[in-house]
Biopython code that builds the backbone (N, CA, C, O; Angstrom):
import numpy as np
from Bio.PDB.StructureBuilder import StructureBuilder

atoms = [
    (1, "MET", "N", (131.004, 86.039, 75.479)),
    (1, "MET", "CA", (129.966, 86.485, 76.214)),
    (1, "MET", "C", (130.140, 87.671, 77.730)),
    (1, "MET", "O", (131.139, 87.776, 78.441)),
    (2, "ASN", "N", (128.914, 88.378, 77.856)),
    (2, "ASN", "CA", (129.194, 89.256, 78.858)),
    (2, "ASN", "C", (128.862, 88.831, 80.047)),
    (2, "ASN", "O", (127.819, 89.409, 80.353)),
    (3, "HIS", "N", (129.175, 88.176, 80.819)),
    (3, "HIS", "CA", (128.723, 87.436, 82.222)),
    (3, "HIS", "C", (129.281, 88.344, 83.203)),
    (3, "HIS", "O", (130.445, 88.609, 82.902)),
    (4, "ALA", "N", (128.809, 89.051, 84.503)),
    (4, "ALA", "CA", (129.200, 89.607, 85.232)),
    (4, "ALA", "C", (129.598, 88.426, 86.360)),
    (4, "ALA", "O", (128.986, 87.370, 86.521)),
    (5, "PRO", "N", (130.716, 88.856, 87.054)),
    (5, "PRO", "CA", (131.229, 88.069, 88.010)),
    (5, "PRO", "C", (130.271, 87.597, 89.059)),
    (5, "PRO", "O", (129.248, 88.277, 89.148)),
    (6, "ALA", "N", (130.388, 86.528, 89.913)),
    (6, "ALA", "CA", (129.344, 86.172, 90.829)),
    (6, "ALA", "C", (129.384, 87.316, 91.898)),
    (6, "ALA", "O", (128.391, 87.557, 92.585)),
    (7, "ARG", "N", (130.634, 88.061, 92.029)),
    (7, "ARG", "CA", (130.885, 88.834, 93.332)),
    (7, "ARG", "C", (130.015, 90.147, 93.151)),
    (7, "ARG", "O", (129.419, 90.741, 94.050)),
    (8, "THR", "N", (130.066, 90.492, 91.752)),
    (8, "THR", "CA", (129.207, 91.670, 91.443)),
    (8, "THR", "C", (127.641, 91.227, 91.324)),
    (8, "THR", "O", (126.823, 92.039, 91.758)),
    (9, "ARG", "N", (127.289, 90.337, 90.921)),
    (9, "ARG", "CA", (125.803, 89.730, 90.576)),
    (9, "ARG", "C", (125.495, 89.865, 92.087)),
    (9, "ARG", "O", (124.475, 90.501, 92.353)),
    (10, "SER", "N", (126.351, 89.271, 93.314)),
    (10, "SER", "CA", (125.826, 88.806, 94.502)),
    (10, "SER", "C", (125.813, 90.495, 95.119)),
    (10, "SER", "O", (124.980, 90.752, 95.988)),
    (11, "GLN", "N", (126.355, 91.134, 94.842)),
    (11, "GLN", "CA", (126.307, 92.708, 95.388)),
    (11, "GLN", "C", (125.106, 93.198, 95.033)),
    (11, "GLN", "O", (124.303, 93.584, 95.883)),
    (12, "ARG", "N", (124.875, 93.231, 93.818)),
    (12, "ARG", "CA", (123.255, 93.833, 93.071)),
    (12, "ARG", "C", (122.313, 93.247, 93.692)),
    (12, "ARG", "O", (121.361, 93.889, 94.134)),
    (13, "GLN", "N", (122.416, 91.982, 93.824)),
    (13, "GLN", "CA", (121.133, 91.385, 94.706)),
    (13, "GLN", "C", (121.245, 91.800, 96.091)),
    (13, "GLN", "O", (120.203, 92.188, 96.620)),
    (14, "ARG", "N", (122.212, 91.795, 96.717)),
    (14, "ARG", "CA", (122.152, 92.520, 98.259)),
    (14, "ARG", "C", (121.706, 93.791, 98.196)),
    (14, "ARG", "O", (121.074, 94.227, 99.158)),
    (15, "ALA", "N", (121.927, 94.539, 97.166)),
    (15, "ALA", "CA", (121.579, 96.139, 97.091)),
    (15, "ALA", "C", (120.058, 95.997, 97.126)),
    (15, "ALA", "O", (119.355, 96.456, 98.026)),
    (16, "ALA", "N", (119.595, 95.291, 96.015)),
    (16, "ALA", "CA", (118.259, 95.213, 95.639)),
    (16, "ALA", "C", (117.145, 94.707, 96.600)),
    (16, "ALA", "O", (115.956, 95.024, 96.543)),
    (17, "LEU", "N", (117.791, 93.783, 97.580)),
    (17, "LEU", "CA", (117.027, 93.443, 98.675)),
    (17, "LEU", "C", (117.209, 94.598, 99.684)),
    (17, "LEU", "O", (116.255, 94.872, 100.412)),
    (18, "ALA", "N", (118.288, 95.253, 99.777)),
    (18, "ALA", "CA", (118.284, 96.258, 100.855)),
    (18, "ALA", "C", (117.353, 97.344, 100.336)),
    (18, "ALA", "O", (116.707, 97.921, 101.211)),
    (19, "ILE", "N", (117.148, 97.758, 98.995)),
    (19, "ILE", "CA", (116.253, 98.812, 98.621)),
    (19, "ILE", "C", (114.740, 98.171, 99.270)),
    (19, "ILE", "O", (114.033, 98.726, 100.112)),
    (20, "ALA", "N", (114.561, 97.201, 98.784)),
    (20, "ALA", "CA", (113.344, 96.681, 98.805)),
    (20, "ALA", "C", (112.939, 96.761, 100.259)),
    (20, "ALA", "O", (111.916, 97.380, 100.553)),
    (21, "LEU", "N", (113.680, 96.171, 101.196)),
    (21, "LEU", "CA", (113.267, 96.360, 102.851)),
    (21, "LEU", "C", (113.282, 97.374, 103.073)),
    (21, "LEU", "O", (112.466, 97.681, 103.942)),
    (22, "SER", "N", (114.122, 98.517, 102.517)),
    (22, "SER", "CA", (114.050, 99.927, 103.274)),
    (22, "SER", "C", (112.363, 100.444, 102.613)),
    (22, "SER", "O", (111.617, 101.079, 103.358)),
    (23, "CYS", "N", (112.076, 100.207, 101.673)),
    (23, "CYS", "CA", (110.797, 100.722, 101.194)),
    (23, "CYS", "C", (109.888, 100.057, 101.918)),
    (23, "CYS", "O", (108.858, 100.730, 101.943)),
    (24, "LEU", "N", (109.785, 99.162, 102.456)),
    (24, "LEU", "CA", (108.736, 98.413, 103.203)),
    (24, "LEU", "C", (108.862, 99.186, 104.335)),
    (24, "LEU", "O", (107.901, 99.805, 104.792)),
    (25, "ALA", "N", (110.132, 99.212, 104.906)),
    (25, "ALA", "CA", (110.000, 99.803, 106.267)),
    (25, "ALA", "C", (109.693, 101.197, 106.337)),
    (25, "ALA", "O", (109.525, 101.679, 107.457)),
    (26, "LEU", "N", (109.577, 102.035, 105.177)),
    (26, "LEU", "CA", (109.303, 103.474, 105.017)),
    (26, "LEU", "C", (107.663, 103.548, 104.858)),
    (26, "LEU", "O", (107.033, 104.483, 105.352)),
    (27, "THR", "N", (107.152, 102.691, 104.268)),
    (27, "THR", "CA", (105.771, 102.691, 104.099)),
    (27, "THR", "C", (105.014, 102.682, 105.791)),
    (27, "THR", "O", (105.629, 102.161, 106.722)),
    (28, "ALA", "N", (103.850, 103.225, 105.964)),
    (28, "ALA", "CA", (103.300, 103.840, 107.126)),
    (28, "ALA", "C", (102.168, 102.504, 107.364)),
    (28, "ALA", "O", (101.371, 102.007, 106.568)),
    (29, "PRO", "N", (102.432, 102.206, 108.635)),
    (29, "PRO", "CA", (101.526, 100.850, 108.998)),
    (29, "PRO", "C", (99.903, 101.445, 109.089)),
    (29, "PRO", "O", (99.544, 102.470, 109.669)),
    (30, "ALA", "N", (99.017, 100.436, 108.303)),
    (30, "ALA", "CA", (97.792, 100.692, 108.217)),
    (30, "ALA", "C", (97.271, 100.341, 109.642)),
    (30, "ALA", "O", (96.850, 99.207, 109.869)),
    (31, "GLY", "N", (97.295, 101.261, 110.560)),
    (31, "GLY", "CA", (96.914, 101.061, 111.914)),
    (31, "GLY", "C", (95.303, 101.522, 112.136)),
    (31, "GLY", "O", (94.325, 101.357, 111.408)),
    (32, "ALA", "N", (95.442, 102.142, 113.398)),
    (32, "ALA", "CA", (93.888, 102.907, 114.053)),
    (32, "ALA", "C", (94.005, 103.933, 112.983)),
    (32, "ALA", "O", (92.839, 104.315, 112.882)),
    (33, "ALA", "N", (94.649, 104.555, 112.192)),
    (33, "ALA", "CA", (94.327, 105.565, 111.498)),
    (33, "ALA", "C", (93.250, 105.749, 110.401)),
    (33, "ALA", "O", (92.623, 106.745, 110.042)),
    (34, "VAL", "N", (93.238, 104.170, 109.895)),
    (34, "VAL", "CA", (91.980, 104.383, 108.959)),
    (34, "VAL", "C", (91.014, 104.054, 109.628)),
    (34, "VAL", "O", (90.912, 103.239, 110.545)),
    (35, "MET", "N", (89.744, 105.213, 108.783)),
    (35, "MET", "CA", (88.600, 105.231, 109.491)),
    (35, "MET", "C", (87.677, 105.344, 108.223)),
    (35, "MET", "O", (88.004, 106.038, 107.260)),
    (36, "ILE", "N", (86.160, 104.411, 108.289)),
    (36, "ILE", "CA", (85.544, 104.108, 107.043)),
    (36, "ILE", "C", (84.444, 105.111, 107.655)),
    (36, "ILE", "O", (83.987, 104.810, 108.757)),
    (37, "SER", "N", (83.964, 106.340, 106.991)),
    (37, "SER", "CA", (82.953, 107.124, 107.380)),
    (37, "SER", "C", (81.614, 106.899, 106.308)),
    (37, "SER", "O", (80.511, 107.434, 106.420)),
    (38, "GLN", "N", (81.984, 106.106, 105.423)),
    (38, "GLN", "CA", (80.868, 106.188, 104.514)),
    (38, "GLN", "C", (80.675, 104.687, 104.077)),
    (38, "GLN", "O", (81.638, 103.979, 103.781)),
    (39, "VAL", "N", (79.495, 104.286, 104.057)),
    (39, "VAL", "CA", (79.173, 102.877, 103.380)),
    (39, "VAL", "C", (78.041, 102.782, 102.312)),
    (39, "VAL", "O", (76.966, 103.336, 102.544)),
    (40, "TYR", "N", (78.223, 102.160, 101.255)),
    (40, "TYR", "CA", (77.368, 102.135, 100.144)),
    (40, "TYR", "C", (76.311, 101.002, 100.585)),
    (40, "TYR", "O", (76.565, 99.814, 100.780)),
    (41, "GLY", "N", (75.239, 101.557, 100.682)),
    (41, "GLY", "CA", (74.022, 100.724, 101.221)),
    (41, "GLY", "C", (73.292, 100.059, 100.005)),
    (41, "GLY", "O", (72.304, 99.402, 100.332)),
    (42, "GLY", "N", (73.612, 100.103, 98.513)),
    (42, "GLY", "CA", (72.796, 99.788, 97.509)),
    (42, "GLY", "C", (71.562, 99.924, 97.525)),
    (42, "GLY", "O", (70.858, 99.036, 97.043)),
    (43, "GLY", "N", (70.864, 101.353, 98.219)),
    (43, "GLY", "CA", (69.865, 101.626, 98.478)),
    (43, "GLY", "C", (68.965, 101.875, 97.143)),
    (43, "GLY", "O", (69.352, 101.657, 95.995)),
    (44, "GLY", "N", (67.692, 102.372, 97.520)),
    (44, "GLY", "CA", (66.965, 102.776, 96.079)),
    (44, "GLY", "C", (65.979, 101.810, 95.691)),
    (44, "GLY", "O", (64.824, 102.030, 95.328)),
    (45, "ASN", "N", (66.610, 100.646, 95.819)),
    (45, "ASN", "CA", (65.370, 99.774, 95.202)),
    (45, "ASN", "C", (64.374, 99.320, 96.110)),
    (45, "ASN", "O", (64.545, 99.466, 97.320)),
    (46, "LEU", "N", (63.252, 98.732, 95.605)),
    (46, "LEU", "CA", (62.045, 98.187, 96.323)),
    (46, "LEU", "C", (62.287, 97.646, 97.725)),
    (46, "LEU", "O", (61.742, 98.107, 98.728)),
    (47, "GLY", "N", (63.218, 96.549, 97.715)),
    (47, "GLY", "CA", (63.408, 95.786, 99.151)),
    (47, "GLY", "C", (64.310, 96.158, 99.740)),
    (47, "GLY", "O", (64.532, 95.492, 100.752)),
    (48, "ALA", "N", (65.170, 97.209, 99.504)),
    (48, "ALA", "CA", (66.228, 98.016, 100.107)),
    (48, "ALA", "C", (65.934, 98.272, 101.902)),
    (48, "ALA", "O", (64.932, 98.659, 102.504)),
    (49, "THR", "N", (67.125, 97.911, 102.313)),
    (49, "THR", "CA", (67.134, 98.220, 103.936)),
    (49, "THR", "C", (66.976, 100.014, 103.888)),
    (49, "THR", "O", (66.059, 100.568, 104.493)),
    (50, "PHE", "N", (67.660, 100.528, 103.355)),
    (50, "PHE", "CA", (68.018, 101.790, 103.355)),
    (50, "PHE", "C", (67.369, 102.585, 101.949)),
    (50, "PHE", "O", (67.237, 101.994, 100.878)),
    (51, "THR", "N", (67.040, 103.848, 102.136)),
    (51, "THR", "CA", (66.377, 104.578, 100.783)),
    (51, "THR", "C", (67.574, 105.174, 100.335)),
    (51, "THR", "O", (67.603, 105.187, 99.105)),
    (52, "ASN", "N", (68.697, 105.734, 100.922)),
    (52, "ASN", "CA", (70.004, 106.307, 100.225)),
    (52, "ASN", "C", (70.754, 105.335, 99.833)),
    (52, "ASN", "O", (70.707, 104.160, 100.198)),
    (53, "ASP", "N", (71.794, 106.068, 98.715)),
    (53, "ASP", "CA", (72.798, 105.061, 98.490)),
    (53, "ASP", "C", (74.028, 105.179, 99.373)),
    (53, "ASP", "O", (74.746, 104.181, 99.432)),
    (54, "TYR", "N", (74.319, 106.080, 99.954)),
    (54, "TYR", "CA", (75.409, 106.300, 101.106)),
    (54, "TYR", "C", (74.861, 106.445, 102.413)),
    (54, "TYR", "O", (73.983, 107.294, 102.570)),
    (55, "VAL", "N", (75.325, 105.591, 103.594)),
    (55, "VAL", "CA", (75.221, 106.065, 104.855)),
    (55, "VAL", "C", (76.565, 106.397, 105.528)),
    (55, "VAL", "O", (77.591, 105.721, 105.592)),
    (56, "GLU", "N", (76.238, 107.819, 106.091)),
    (56, "GLU", "CA", (77.285, 107.928, 106.864)),
    (56, "GLU", "C", (77.107, 108.239, 108.280)),
    (56, "GLU", "O", (78.088, 108.343, 109.017)),
]
sb = StructureBuilder()
sb.init_structure("model")
sb.init_model(0)
sb.init_chain("A")
sb.init_seg("    ")
for serial, (resi, resn, name, xyz) in enumerate(atoms, 1):
    if name == "N":
        sb.init_residue(resn, " ", resi, " ")
    sb.init_atom(name, np.array(xyz, "f"), 0.0, 1.0, " ", f" {name:<3s}", serial, name[0])
structure = sb.get_structure()
């Protein structure tokens, strides 16, 4: 059987965890930079509040 020693397996797990954490740290936080400028109003039908599909 080809089993990796526990030390090598542990090192791989630590490396995978370090890579995952560094990827999370490099992602930009979704802070105040997000701005919604258009909203779908579902307009155009008879009882709709808005007559257009998109409101900006």
